[in-house]
Phi, psi and omega in degrees: 000140183290147179269072178228178183303316181297319179294318178295318179298319181293319178298318179294317179297318178298318180295318177300316180297316179296322178297315178299318179296320177297317180296318177298316180297318179296318179297319178297319179295321179289335182298332180277350183280147176289149176295138177293146179285150178287151178275338182277115181303327180297326178286322180291325183274349179058225181295337181298327182302314178293321179296322178297325181296325185265357180289151176278132179239152003289157179217170182243167176303314181299320179293322178295316180297318180297317183280323190229016188306331182268357178295137182269138181235139178280122179241177178295337180262013182109190182278132180225151178289153182306319182299327178286323179294318184273357183307320181282002183262135171292164178293105180253164174253137180239136183266350182199169175298324179296322176299317180294313180303316180299318179296314180298315179300318178299324181284322185276348179258017178288000000 
């Protein structure tokens, strides 16, 4: 290609086109990725977070499932009800909302 204004313009245009193609390809590849989980437990627990704050403690896993089993929680596999998240847990006793949150966080980040 000649080293003149027209040749340089064509090279610049070709580079811009290749850059757009790379960006589109990268966006298509990212579209198949799962959304990253939020770091804030309150966001992952949704409405359950506020309910846990007002719950009476100590409490047990069974009591939590009975009271809040249908509340949806964000997990790595999508949103799941609390009863499904706590299903692998034996009946434990929790002394505070923070204890419950810690247990749930441990289960959803497996």
